[in-house]
N, CA, C and O atoms as a GROMACS GRO file, in nm:
protein
  616
    1MET      N    1   0.084  -0.118   0.000
    1MET     CA    2   0.000   0.000   0.000
    1MET      C    3   0.088   0.125   0.000
    1MET      O    4   0.188   0.131   0.072
    2TYR      N    5   0.051   0.221  -0.081
    2TYR     CA    6   0.126   0.345  -0.092
    2TYR      C    7   0.036   0.463  -0.059
    2TYR      O    8  -0.084   0.460  -0.087
    3HIS      N    9   0.094   0.566   0.001
    3HIS     CA   10   0.024   0.692   0.026
    3HIS      C   11   0.099   0.799  -0.049
    3HIS      O   12   0.220   0.812  -0.035
    4GLU      N   13   0.028   0.876  -0.129
    4GLU     CA   14   0.094   0.980  -0.206
    4GLU      C   15   0.062   1.117  -0.146
    4GLU      O   16  -0.046   1.139  -0.093
    5PHE      N   17   0.159   1.208  -0.156
    5PHE     CA   18   0.147   1.342  -0.103
    5PHE      C   19   0.208   1.438  -0.203
    5PHE      O   20   0.315   1.413  -0.258
    6TRP      N   21   0.139   1.547  -0.226
    6TRP     CA   22   0.191   1.652  -0.315
    6TRP      C   23   0.271   1.749  -0.231
    6TRP      O   24   0.223   1.797  -0.128
    7ASP      N   25   0.393   1.778  -0.273
    7ASP     CA   26   0.481   1.873  -0.206
    7ASP      C   27   0.474   2.005  -0.283
    7ASP      O   28   0.546   2.022  -0.380
    8PRO      N   29   0.387   2.099  -0.240
    8PRO     CA   30   0.369   2.223  -0.316
    8PRO      C   31   0.489   2.315  -0.312
    8PRO      O   32   0.507   2.398  -0.402
    9THR      N   33   0.572   2.303  -0.210
    9THR     CA   34   0.689   2.389  -0.199
    9THR      C   35   0.794   2.353  -0.304
    9THR      O   36   0.854   2.442  -0.365
   10ASN      N   37   0.814   2.226  -0.326
   10ASN     CA   38   0.919   2.180  -0.417
   10ASN      C   39   0.864   2.123  -0.548
   10ASN      O   40   0.941   2.073  -0.631
   11LEU      N   41   0.732   2.130  -0.566
   11LEU     CA   42   0.666   2.082  -0.688
   11LEU      C   43   0.707   1.941  -0.725
   11LEU      O   44   0.760   1.916  -0.834
   12ARG      N   45   0.682   1.849  -0.633
   12ARG     CA   46   0.711   1.709  -0.659
   12ARG      C   47   0.614   1.621  -0.581
   12ARG      O   48   0.551   1.664  -0.484
   13TRP      N   49   0.606   1.497  -0.625
   13TRP     CA   50   0.525   1.397  -0.555
   13TRP      C   51   0.612   1.324  -0.456
   13TRP      O   52   0.727   1.290  -0.486
   14LEU      N   53   0.558   1.301  -0.338
   14LEU     CA   54   0.623   1.218  -0.238
   14LEU      C   55   0.533   1.098  -0.215
   14LEU      O   56   0.412   1.113  -0.196
   15VAL      N   57   0.590   0.982  -0.217
   15VAL     CA   58   0.513   0.859  -0.199
   15VAL      C   59   0.578   0.780  -0.087
   15VAL      O   60   0.699   0.759  -0.085
   16ALA      N   61   0.494   0.736   0.007
   16ALA     CA   62   0.543   0.656   0.119
   16ALA      C   63   0.487   0.516   0.107
   16ALA      O   64   0.368   0.498   0.078
   17ASP      N   65   0.571   0.417   0.128
   17ASP     CA   66   0.523   0.279   0.121
   17ASP      C   67   0.500   0.221   0.260
   17ASP      O   68   0.534   0.284   0.361
   18ARG      N   69   0.445   0.103   0.264
   18ARG     CA   70   0.411   0.035   0.390
   18ARG      C   71   0.536   0.004   0.472
   18ARG      O   72   0.525  -0.015   0.594
   19ASN      N   73   0.652  -0.001   0.410
   19ASN     CA   74   0.775  -0.038   0.479
   19ASN      C   75   0.856   0.083   0.526
   19ASN      O   76   0.972   0.068   0.565
   20GLY      N   77   0.796   0.203   0.524
   20GLY     CA   78   0.863   0.320   0.578
   20GLY      C   79   0.964   0.386   0.486
   20GLY      O   80   1.053   0.456   0.533
   21ARG      N   81   0.952   0.365   0.355
   21ARG     CA   82   1.041   0.432   0.261
   21ARG      C   83   0.967   0.548   0.198
   21ARG      O   84   0.847   0.540   0.168
   22LEU      N   85   1.039   0.658   0.177
   22LEU     CA   86   0.986   0.777   0.115
   22LEU      C   87   1.047   0.791  -0.024
   22LEU      O   88   1.170   0.792  -0.038
   23PHE      N   89   0.963   0.800  -0.125
   23PHE     CA   90   1.007   0.814  -0.263
   23PHE      C   91   0.969   0.953  -0.313
   23PHE      O   92   0.860   1.002  -0.284
   24ALA      N   93   1.058   1.016  -0.388
   24ALA     CA   94   1.029   1.147  -0.446
   24ALA      C   95   1.038   1.136  -0.598
   24ALA      O   96   1.130   1.074  -0.651
   25SER      N   97   0.941   1.197  -0.666
   25SER     CA   98   0.946   1.198  -0.812
   25SER      C   99   0.909   1.335  -0.864
   25SER      O  100   0.843   1.414  -0.795
   26THR      N  101   0.952   1.364  -0.985
   26THR     CA  102   0.930   1.494  -1.044
   26THR      C  103   0.784   1.511  -1.084
   26THR      O  104   0.711   1.414  -1.100
   27TYR      N  105   0.744   1.635  -1.099
   27TYR     CA  106   0.606   1.668  -1.134
   27TYR      C  107   0.582   1.655  -1.285
   27TYR      O  108   0.484   1.595  -1.328
   28VAL      N  109   0.671   1.712  -1.363
   28VAL     CA  110   0.651   1.719  -1.507
   28VAL      C  111   0.661   1.582  -1.572
   28VAL      O  112   0.568   1.539  -1.642
   29THR      N  113   0.770   1.513  -1.550
   29THR     CA  114   0.790   1.380  -1.605
   29THR      C  115   0.808   1.285  -1.487
   29THR      O  116   0.917   1.279  -1.430
   30PRO      N  117   0.705   1.212  -1.450
   30PRO     CA  118   0.718   1.127  -1.331
   30PRO      C  119   0.835   1.030  -1.342
   30PRO      O  120   0.828   0.929  -1.412
   31SER      N  121   0.941   1.062  -1.272
   31SER     CA  122   1.057   0.974  -1.266
   31SER      C  123   1.114   0.983  -1.125
   31SER      O  124   1.110   1.088  -1.061
   32LEU      N  125   1.167   0.874  -1.078
   32LEU     CA  126   1.217   0.865  -0.942
   32LEU      C  127   1.341   0.953  -0.926
   32LEU      O  128   1.438   0.940  -1.001
   33LEU      N  129   1.336   1.041  -0.828
   33LEU     CA  130   1.451   1.124  -0.795
   33LEU      C  131   1.539   1.054  -0.692
   33LEU      O  132   1.661   1.049  -0.705
   34PHE      N  133   1.474   0.998  -0.588
   34PHE     CA  134   1.546   0.928  -0.483
   34PHE      C  135   1.446   0.858  -0.393
   34PHE      O  136   1.326   0.887  -0.399
   35ASP      N  137   1.495   0.767  -0.311
   35ASP     CA  138   1.413   0.709  -0.206
   35ASP      C  139   1.495   0.706  -0.078
   35ASP      O  140   1.616   0.685  -0.081
   36ILE      N  141   1.426   0.728   0.036
   36ILE     CA  142   1.490   0.743   0.165
   36ILE      C  143   1.419   0.654   0.267
   36ILE      O  144   1.297   0.659   0.276
   37PRO      N  145   1.493   0.573   0.343
   37PRO     CA  146   1.428   0.500   0.452
   37PRO      C  147   1.400   0.598   0.567
   37PRO      O  148   1.492   0.663   0.616
   38VAL      N  149   1.274   0.609   0.610
   38VAL     CA  150   1.240   0.702   0.718
   38VAL      C  151   1.186   0.632   0.842
   38VAL      O  152   1.190   0.688   0.952
   39SER      N  153   1.134   0.511   0.828
   39SER     CA  154   1.076   0.438   0.940
   39SER      C  155   1.064   0.292   0.901
   39SER      O  156   1.077   0.256   0.784
   40THR      N  157   1.041   0.209   0.999
   40THR     CA  158   1.014   0.068   0.968
   40THR      C  159   0.864   0.042   0.964
   40THR      O  160   0.821  -0.070   0.937
   41LEU      N  161   0.785   0.146   0.992
   41LEU     CA  162   0.640   0.132   0.997
   41LEU      C  163   0.572   0.216   0.889
   41LEU      O  164   0.637   0.298   0.823
   42GLU      N  165   0.444   0.197   0.873
   42GLU     CA  166   0.366   0.265   0.769
   42GLU      C  167   0.358   0.416   0.792
   42GLU      O  168   0.346   0.462   0.906
   43THR      N  169   0.364   0.492   0.682
   43THR     CA  170   0.352   0.637   0.686
   43THR      C  171   0.207   0.677   0.662
   43THR      O  172   0.141   0.622   0.573
   44TRP      N  173   0.156   0.773   0.742
   44TRP     CA  174   0.018   0.819   0.730
   44TRP      C  175   0.008   0.963   0.685
   44TRP      O  176  -0.094   1.001   0.625
   45SER      N  177   0.110   1.046   0.711
   45SER     CA  178   0.099   1.188   0.681
   45SER      C  179   0.236   1.246   0.651
   45SER      O  180   0.336   1.209   0.713
   46ILE      N  181   0.239   1.338   0.554
   46ILE     CA  182   0.361   1.412   0.522
   46ILE      C  183   0.322   1.559   0.509
   46ILE      O  184   0.220   1.592   0.448
   47ALA      N  185   0.404   1.647   0.568
   47ALA     CA  186   0.380   1.791   0.557
   47ALA      C  187   0.507   1.858   0.506
   47ALA      O  188   0.617   1.828   0.552
   48SER      N  189   0.490   1.947   0.411
   48SER     CA  190   0.603   2.018   0.353
   48SER      C  191   0.619   2.154   0.420
   48SER      O  192   0.523   2.232   0.429
   49ASP      N  193   0.740   2.184   0.466
   49ASP     CA  194   0.769   2.313   0.526
   49ASP      C  195   0.773   2.416   0.414
   49ASP      O  196   0.856   2.405   0.324
   50PRO      N  197   0.685   2.517   0.417
   50PRO     CA  198   0.681   2.613   0.307
   50PRO      C  199   0.807   2.699   0.294
   50PRO      O  200   0.823   2.770   0.194
   51ARG      N  201   0.895   2.693   0.393
   51ARG     CA  202   1.018   2.773   0.387
   51ARG      C  203   1.131   2.705   0.310
   51ARG      O  204   1.232   2.770   0.282
   52GLY      N  205   1.118   2.577   0.277
   52GLY     CA  206   1.233   2.514   0.214
   52GLY      C  207   1.213   2.370   0.178
   52GLY      O  208   1.105   2.329   0.135
   53SER      N  209   1.319   2.292   0.194
   53SER     CA  210   1.322   2.155   0.143
   53SER      C  211   1.293   2.049   0.248
   53SER      O  212   1.314   1.930   0.222
   54THR      N  213   1.246   2.088   0.365
   54THR     CA  214   1.222   1.992   0.472
   54THR      C  215   1.077   1.946   0.472
   54THR      O  216   0.986   2.026   0.450
   55VAL      N  217   1.056   1.816   0.496
   55VAL     CA  218   0.922   1.762   0.514
   55VAL      C  219   0.919   1.685   0.646
   55VAL      O  220   1.018   1.628   0.689
   56ALA      N  221   0.801   1.686   0.708
   56ALA     CA  222   0.777   1.607   0.828
   56ALA      C  223   0.705   1.480   0.784
   56ALA      O  224   0.607   1.487   0.710
   57VAL      N  225   0.752   1.365   0.830
   57VAL     CA  226   0.693   1.237   0.793
   57VAL      C  227   0.647   1.168   0.920
   57VAL      O  228   0.723   1.152   1.015
   58ALA      N  229   0.519   1.127   0.921
   58ALA     CA  230   0.460   1.068   1.042
   58ALA      C  231   0.376   0.948   1.004
   58ALA      O  232   0.334   0.932   0.890
   59GLY      N  233   0.351   0.863   1.103
   59GLY     CA  234   0.268   0.746   1.078
   59GLY      C  235   0.250   0.658   1.200
   59GLY      O  236   0.235   0.706   1.312
   60LYS      N  237   0.252   0.529   1.175
   60LYS     CA  238   0.226   0.431   1.280
   60LYS      C  239   0.328   0.440   1.394
   60LYS      O  240   0.298   0.406   1.508
   61ASP      N  241   0.447   0.485   1.361
   61ASP     CA  242   0.552   0.509   1.459
   61ASP      C  243   0.512   0.633   1.542
   61ASP      O  244   0.450   0.724   1.488
   62SER      N  245   0.545   0.637   1.668
   62SER     CA  246   0.511   0.753   1.752
   62SER      C  247   0.606   0.871   1.730
   62SER      O  248   0.585   0.979   1.785
   63ARG      N  249   0.708   0.850   1.650
   63ARG     CA  250   0.806   0.956   1.624
   63ARG      C  251   0.776   1.024   1.490
   63ARG      O  252   0.717   0.964   1.400
   64ILE      N  253   0.817   1.149   1.479
   64ILE     CA  254   0.805   1.225   1.354
   64ILE      C  255   0.946   1.243   1.299
   64ILE      O  256   1.036   1.288   1.370
   65GLN      N  257   0.964   1.208   1.173
   65GLN     CA  258   1.094   1.222   1.110
   65GLN      C  259   1.096   1.350   1.026
   65GLN      O  260   1.007   1.372   0.943
   66MET      N  261   1.197   1.433   1.048
   66MET     CA  262   1.217   1.552   0.966
   66MET      C  263   1.319   1.515   0.860
   66MET      O  264   1.433   1.479   0.890
   67VAL      N  265   1.276   1.525   0.733
   67VAL     CA  266   1.360   1.482   0.621
   67VAL      C  267   1.397   1.603   0.537
   67VAL      O  268   1.311   1.680   0.496
   68ASP      N  269   1.527   1.619   0.512
   68ASP     CA  270   1.576   1.724   0.422
   68ASP      C  271   1.581   1.662   0.283
   68ASP      O  272   1.663   1.574   0.257
   69LEU      N  273   1.495   1.710   0.193
   69LEU     CA  274   1.489   1.652   0.059
   69LEU      C  275   1.610   1.686  -0.026
   69LEU      O  276   1.645   1.610  -0.116
   70GLN      N  277   1.676   1.799   0.001
   70GLN     CA  278   1.798   1.832  -0.074
   70GLN      C  279   1.913   1.742  -0.032
   70GLN      O  280   1.989   1.693  -0.116
   71ARG      N  281   1.926   1.720   0.098
   71ARG     CA  282   2.033   1.634   0.149
   71ARG      C  283   1.995   1.487   0.142
   71ARG      O  284   2.080   1.400   0.160
   72GLN      N  285   1.867   1.460   0.116
   72GLN     CA  286   1.814   1.324   0.100
   72GLN      C  287   1.840   1.236   0.221
   72GLN      O  288   1.887   1.123   0.210
   73LYS      N  289   1.807   1.292   0.341
   73LYS     CA  290   1.825   1.213   0.462
   73LYS      C  291   1.740   1.268   0.575
   73LYS      O  292   1.696   1.383   0.573
   74VAL      N  293   1.718   1.183   0.675
   74VAL     CA  294   1.650   1.225   0.798
   74VAL      C  295   1.748   1.311   0.876
   74VAL      O  296   1.860   1.267   0.905
   75VAL      N  297   1.707   1.434   0.910
   75VAL     CA  298   1.797   1.524   0.981
   75VAL      C  299   1.759   1.543   1.127
   75VAL      O  300   1.840   1.592   1.206
   76ARG      N  301   1.636   1.502   1.166
   76ARG     CA  302   1.592   1.520   1.303
   76ARG      C  303   1.476   1.427   1.330
   76ARG      O  304   1.396   1.398   1.241
   77THR      N  305   1.467   1.379   1.453
   77THR     CA  306   1.354   1.296   1.495
   77THR      C  307   1.287   1.365   1.613
   77THR      O  308   1.352   1.401   1.711
   78LEU      N  309   1.154   1.384   1.601
   78LEU     CA  310   1.077   1.447   1.707
   78LEU      C  311   1.007   1.337   1.787
   78LEU      O  312   0.931   1.258   1.732
   79GLU      N  313   1.034   1.334   1.917
   79GLU     CA  314   0.975   1.231   2.003
   79GLU      C  315   0.892   1.296   2.112
   79GLU      O  316   0.931   1.397   2.170
   80GLY      N  317   0.775   1.238   2.139
   80GLY     CA  318   0.687   1.291   2.242
   80GLY      C  319   0.552   1.221   2.244
   80GLY      O  320   0.495   1.197   2.350
   81HIS      N  321   0.501   1.189   2.126
   81HIS     CA  322   0.375   1.114   2.120
   81HIS      C  323   0.398   0.974   2.175
   81HIS      O  324   0.509   0.922   2.170
   82THR      N  325   0.292   0.913   2.226
   82THR     CA  326   0.302   0.778   2.281
   82THR      C  327   0.234   0.674   2.193
   82THR      O  328   0.230   0.556   2.226
   83ASP      N  329   0.180   0.719   2.079
   83ASP     CA  330   0.114   0.628   1.986
   83ASP      C  331   0.133   0.686   1.846
   83ASP      O  332   0.193   0.792   1.830
   84GLY      N  333   0.082   0.617   1.745
   84GLY     CA  334   0.099   0.660   1.607
   84GLY      C  335   0.055   0.803   1.583
   84GLY      O  336  -0.038   0.852   1.646
   85VAL      N  337   0.125   0.870   1.491
   85VAL     CA  338   0.096   1.011   1.458
   85VAL      C  339   0.014   1.013   1.331
   85VAL      O  340   0.062   0.978   1.223
   86THR      N  341  -0.112   1.055   1.344
   86THR     CA  342  -0.208   1.046   1.234
   86THR      C  343  -0.198   1.159   1.133
   86THR      O  344  -0.230   1.140   1.016
   87PHE      N  345  -0.154   1.277   1.178
   87PHE     CA  346  -0.157   1.392   1.088
   87PHE      C  347  -0.056   1.496   1.133
   87PHE      O  348  -0.040   1.521   1.252
   88VAL      N  349   0.014   1.556   1.035
   88VAL     CA  350   0.108   1.665   1.062
   88VAL      C  351   0.086   1.777   0.962
   88VAL      O  352   0.050   1.752   0.847
   89CYS      N  353   0.107   1.901   1.006
   89CYS     CA  354   0.107   2.015   0.914
   89CYS      C  355   0.181   2.132   0.979
   89CYS      O  356   0.198   2.137   1.100
   90PHE      N  357   0.224   2.224   0.894
   90PHE     CA  358   0.291   2.344   0.942
   90PHE      C  359   0.188   2.456   0.953
   90PHE      O  360   0.101   2.469   0.866
   91ASP      N  361   0.198   2.535   1.059
   91ASP     CA  362   0.106   2.648   1.075
   91ASP      C  363   0.169   2.774   1.015
   91ASP      O  364   0.286   2.770   0.975
   92PRO      N  365   0.094   2.885   1.009
   92PRO     CA  366   0.150   3.008   0.950
   92PRO      C  367   0.274   3.061   1.022
   92PRO      O  368   0.352   3.137   0.963
   93ALA      N  369   0.293   3.024   1.148
   93ALA     CA  370   0.412   3.067   1.224
   93ALA      C  371   0.529   2.970   1.205
   93ALA      O  372   0.632   2.983   1.272
   94HIS      N  373   0.515   2.874   1.115
   94HIS     CA  374   0.618   2.775   1.081
   94HIS      C  375   0.645   2.676   1.194
   94HIS      O  376   0.752   2.616   1.200
   95ARG      N  377   0.547   2.659   1.283
   95ARG     CA  378   0.556   2.553   1.382
   95ARG      C  379   0.497   2.428   1.319
   95ARG      O  380   0.413   2.437   1.229
   96LEU      N  381   0.539   2.313   1.366
   96LEU     CA  382   0.481   2.187   1.320
   96LEU      C  383   0.375   2.146   1.421
   96LEU      O  384   0.401   2.144   1.541
   97ILE      N  385   0.255   2.114   1.372
   97ILE     CA  386   0.147   2.068   1.457
   97ILE      C  387   0.124   1.921   1.423
   97ILE      O  388   0.120   1.884   1.306
   98SER      N  389   0.109   1.838   1.526
   98SER     CA  390   0.087   1.695   1.503
   98SER      C  391  -0.031   1.646   1.587
   98SER      O  392  -0.056   1.696   1.697
   99ALA      N  393  -0.102   1.548   1.533
   99ALA     CA  394  -0.212   1.482   1.605
   99ALA      C  395  -0.181   1.334   1.610
   99ALA      O  396  -0.109   1.281   1.525
  100SER      N  397  -0.237   1.267   1.712
  100SER     CA  398  -0.195   1.129   1.733
  100SER      C  399  -0.308   1.040   1.782
  100SER      O  400  -0.413   1.086   1.826
  101ASP      N  401  -0.283   0.911   1.771
  101ASP     CA  402  -0.371   0.811   1.831
  101ASP      C  403  -0.367   0.820   1.984
  101ASP      O  404  -0.451   0.760   2.051
  102ASP      N  405  -0.272   0.894   2.040
  102ASP     CA  406  -0.267   0.912   2.186
  102ASP      C  407  -0.363   1.021   2.234
  102ASP      O  408  -0.361   1.058   2.351
  103ALA      N  409  -0.447   1.074   2.142
  103ALA     CA  410  -0.553   1.173   2.172
  103ALA      C  411  -0.499   1.312   2.204
  103ALA      O  412  -0.570   1.393   2.264
  104THR      N  413  -0.375   1.340   2.165
  104THR     CA  414  -0.319   1.473   2.188
  104THR      C  415  -0.282   1.541   2.057
  104THR      O  416  -0.262   1.477   1.954
  105ILE      N  417  -0.275   1.672   2.066
  105ILE     CA  418  -0.217   1.755   1.960
  105ILE      C  419  -0.091   1.815   2.020
  105ILE      O  420  -0.091   1.863   2.133
  106ARG      N  421   0.016   1.812   1.943
  106ARG     CA  422   0.143   1.865   1.993
  106ARG      C  423   0.195   1.972   1.898
  106ARG      O  424   0.179   1.962   1.776
  107ILE      N  425   0.257   2.073   1.957
  107ILE     CA  426   0.313   2.184   1.881
  107ILE      C  427   0.464   2.178   1.898
  107ILE      O  428   0.515   2.168   2.010
  108TRP      N  429   0.535   2.185   1.785
  108TRP     CA  430   0.680   2.166   1.783
  108TRP      C  431   0.750   2.286   1.719
  108TRP      O  432   0.695   2.354   1.633
  109ASP      N  433   0.873   2.309   1.763
  109ASP     CA  434   0.966   2.394   1.690
  109ASP      C  435   1.046   2.297   1.604
  109ASP      O  436   1.136   2.230   1.654
  110PRO      N  437   1.013   2.289   1.474
  110PRO     CA  438   1.078   2.186   1.391
  110PRO      C  439   1.226   2.208   1.368
  110PRO      O  440   1.301   2.113   1.345
  111ASP      N  441   1.271   2.334   1.375
  111ASP     CA  442   1.413   2.362   1.353
  111ASP      C  443   1.498   2.316   1.471
  111ASP      O  444   1.607   2.262   1.453
  112ALA      N  445   1.446   2.338   1.592
  112ALA     CA  446   1.521   2.299   1.713
  112ALA      C  447   1.490   2.155   1.754
  112ALA      O  448   1.562   2.096   1.834
  113GLY      N  449   1.381   2.098   1.697
  113GLY     CA  450   1.340   1.964   1.737
  113GLY      C  451   1.280   1.961   1.876
  113GLY      O  452   1.284   1.859   1.944
  114LYS      N  453   1.224   2.074   1.917
  114LYS     CA  454   1.176   2.089   2.055
  114LYS      C  455   1.023   2.087   2.060
  114LYS      O  456   0.956   2.151   1.980
  115LEU      N  457   0.970   2.012   2.157
  115LEU     CA  458   0.827   2.011   2.184
  115LEU      C  459   0.793   2.138   2.260
  115LEU      O  460   0.850   2.164   2.366
  116LEU      N  461   0.700   2.217   2.206
  116LEU     CA  462   0.661   2.343   2.269
  116LEU      C  463   0.541   2.328   2.361
  116LEU      O  464   0.535   2.387   2.468
  117GLU      N  465   0.444   2.246   2.317
  117GLU     CA  466   0.322   2.232   2.396
  117GLU      C  467   0.250   2.103   2.360
  117GLU      O  468   0.251   2.058   2.246
  118THR      N  469   0.186   2.044   2.461
  118THR     CA  470   0.100   1.927   2.442
  118THR      C  471  -0.042   1.967   2.480
  118THR      O  472  -0.065   2.019   2.589
  119VAL      N  473  -0.136   1.943   2.390
  119VAL     CA  474  -0.276   1.979   2.413
  119VAL      C  475  -0.358   1.850   2.419
  119VAL      O  476  -0.373   1.783   2.317
  120PRO      N  477  -0.412   1.814   2.538
  120PRO     CA  478  -0.503   1.699   2.543
  120PRO      C  479  -0.631   1.739   2.472
  120PRO      O  480  -0.704   1.826   2.520
  121ALA      N  481  -0.660   1.678   2.359
  121ALA     CA  482  -0.768   1.727   2.274
  121ALA      C  483  -0.895   1.643   2.277
  121ALA      O  484  -1.005   1.698   2.276
  122HIS      N  485  -0.881   1.512   2.281
  122HIS     CA  486  -0.996   1.423   2.270
  122HIS      C  487  -0.982   1.305   2.365
  122HIS      O  488  -0.880   1.291   2.434
  123ARG      N  489  -1.084   1.220   2.368
  123ARG     CA  490  -1.079   1.099   2.450
  123ARG      C  491  -1.029   0.979   2.370
  123ARG      O  492  -1.001   0.874   2.427
  124SER      N  493  -1.018   0.994   2.238
  124SER     CA  494  -0.975   0.885   2.152
  124SER      C  495  -0.886   0.942   2.042
  124SER      O  496  -0.858   1.062   2.041
  125LEU      N  497  -0.842   0.857   1.952
  125LEU     CA  498  -0.748   0.900   1.849
  125LEU      C  499  -0.803   1.015   1.766
  125LEU      O  500  -0.923   1.025   1.741
  126ILE      N  501  -0.712   1.101   1.724
  126ILE     CA  502  -0.747   1.218   1.643
  126ILE      C  503  -0.726   1.179   1.498
  126ILE      O  504  -0.618   1.138   1.458
  127ASN      N  505  -0.833   1.194   1.418
  127ASN     CA  506  -0.827   1.156   1.277
  127ASN      C  507  -0.761   1.263   1.191
  127ASN      O  508  -0.684   1.232   1.100
  128ALA      N  509  -0.792   1.390   1.220
  128ALA     CA  510  -0.736   1.500   1.140
  128ALA      C  511  -0.761   1.631   1.211
  128ALA      O  512  -0.838   1.638   1.308
  129PHE      N  513  -0.696   1.735   1.162
  129PHE     CA  514  -0.721   1.870   1.212
  129PHE      C  515  -0.688   1.968   1.102
  129PHE      O  516  -0.626   1.934   1.002
  130ALA      N  517  -0.732   2.092   1.121
  130ALA     CA  518  -0.702   2.200   1.027
  130ALA      C  519  -0.676   2.327   1.107
  130ALA      O  520  -0.731   2.345   1.216
  131ILE      N  521  -0.594   2.412   1.051
  131ILE     CA  522  -0.560   2.540   1.113
  131ILE      C  523  -0.612   2.650   1.022
  131ILE      O  524  -0.596   2.641   0.900
  132SER      N  525  -0.672   2.752   1.079
  132SER     CA  526  -0.721   2.864   0.998
  132SER      C  527  -0.603   2.936   0.932
  132SER      O  528  -0.492   2.931   0.983
  133PRO      N  529  -0.627   3.002   0.818
  133PRO     CA  530  -0.517   3.070   0.747
  133PRO      C  531  -0.443   3.174   0.831
  133PRO      O  532  -0.324   3.199   0.808
  134ASP      N  533  -0.512   3.234   0.927
  134ASP     CA  534  -0.444   3.332   1.012
  134ASP      C  535  -0.374   3.267   1.132
  134ASP      O  536  -0.308   3.336   1.210
  135GLY      N  537  -0.388   3.136   1.146
  135GLY     CA  538  -0.320   3.062   1.253
  135GLY      C  539  -0.383   3.077   1.390
  135GLY      O  540  -0.324   3.035   1.489
  136LYS      N  541  -0.501   3.135   1.398
  136LYS     CA  542  -0.563   3.160   1.528
  136LYS      C  543  -0.654   3.046   1.576
  136LYS      O  544  -0.675   3.030   1.696
  137TRP      N  545  -0.708   2.969   1.483
  137TRP     CA  546  -0.805   2.865   1.518
  137TRP      C  547  -0.758   2.728   1.474
  137TRP      O  548  -0.690   2.713   1.372
  138LEU      N  549  -0.794   2.629   1.554
  138LEU     CA  550  -0.763   2.490   1.522
  138LEU      C  551  -0.890   2.408   1.541
  138LEU      O  552  -0.956   2.418   1.644
  139VAL      N  553  -0.923   2.328   1.441
  139VAL     CA  554  -1.038   2.238   1.452
  139VAL      C  555  -0.985   2.095   1.439
  139VAL      O  556  -0.903   2.067   1.352
  140SER      N  557  -1.034   2.006   1.526
  140SER     CA  558  -0.989   1.866   1.519
  140SER      C  559  -1.110   1.774   1.524
  140SER      O  560  -1.214   1.807   1.581
  141VAL      N  561  -1.094   1.657   1.462
  141VAL     CA  562  -1.198   1.555   1.461
  141VAL      C  563  -1.138   1.426   1.514
  141VAL      O  564  -1.021   1.395   1.492
  142SER      N  565  -1.223   1.349   1.585
  142SER     CA  566  -1.173   1.230   1.651
  142SER      C  567  -1.268   1.113   1.632
  142SER      O  568  -1.385   1.130   1.599
  143SER      N  569  -1.214   0.994   1.655
  143SER     CA  570  -1.298   0.875   1.651
  143SER      C  571  -1.388   0.867   1.774
  143SER      O  572  -1.472   0.777   1.783
  144ASP      N  573  -1.372   0.959   1.869
  144ASP     CA  574  -1.466   0.964   1.982
  144ASP      C  575  -1.596   1.036   1.942
  144ASP      O  576  -1.681   1.065   2.026
  145LYS      N  577  -1.608   1.064   1.811
  145LYS     CA  578  -1.728   1.125   1.751
  145LYS      C  579  -1.748   1.270   1.793
  145LYS      O  580  -1.861   1.318   1.803
  146THR      N  581  -1.636   1.341   1.818
  146THR     CA  582  -1.644   1.482   1.850
  146THR      C  583  -1.563   1.564   1.752
  146THR      O  584  -1.465   1.517   1.693
  147ILE      N  585  -1.606   1.688   1.736
  147ILE     CA  586  -1.533   1.789   1.660
  147ILE      C  587  -1.505   1.901   1.758
  147ILE      O  588  -1.597   1.949   1.824
  148LYS      N  589  -1.381   1.942   1.768
  148LYS     CA  590  -1.346   2.049   1.862
  148LYS      C  591  -1.286   2.167   1.786
  148LYS      O  592  -1.201   2.150   1.698
  149LEU      N  593  -1.331   2.286   1.823
  149LEU     CA  594  -1.281   2.410   1.767
  149LEU      C  595  -1.229   2.493   1.881
  149LEU      O  596  -1.299   2.511   1.981
  150GLY      N  597  -1.108   2.544   1.869
  150GLY     CA  598  -1.053   2.625   1.976
  150GLY      C  599  -0.941   2.713   1.925
  150GLY      O  600  -0.901   2.705   1.809
  151ASN      N  601  -0.891   2.796   2.014
  151ASN     CA  602  -0.778   2.882   1.980
  151ASN      C  603  -0.656   2.795   1.958
  151ASN      O  604  -0.630   2.701   2.033
  152CYS      N  605  -0.581   2.828   1.856
  152CYS     CA  606  -0.455   2.757   1.831
  152CYS      C  607  -0.356   2.806   1.937
  152CYS      O  608  -0.340   2.927   1.955
  153PRO      N  609  -0.289   2.717   2.007
  153PRO     CA  610  -0.195   2.760   2.110
  153PRO      C  611  -0.091   2.856   2.054
  153PRO      O  612  -0.039   2.836   1.944
  154ALA      N  613  -0.061   2.959   2.130
  154ALA     CA  614   0.035   3.062   2.086
  154ALA      C  615   0.177   3.015   2.099
  154ALA      O  616   0.270   3.089   2.066
   0.00000   0.00000   0.00000
């Protein structure tokens, strides 16, 4: 099973396989640029940092891998979740936001690899979330059958 992700910053497709490998291919002529081992477990979400060539890769593993696509390697590992990481994205302030099967949302400084805040959000795994364009609001949905809307942590 493969999960595909569009990298709008670098205009390329990123594809993750069940065995934790990340493949990158060009947009114009689909051809393999490189593949990188990022985890031994399945990938569920990839987020592209709009400032450059770094992507956050998350999945069944409780860790988030920060991958530099120019250097073609994992440059940092973010640890803090206690279960699989279902979704990652960058907010307008360039922080990385992650949601997990551990029912929390976590806010990271991706450059320093530092956990900034843990938000207990739901009673069960978080399926997805979205951040408003101004970065002030965060909405999350969970398998506990709730939708939560609140201020995005500063």
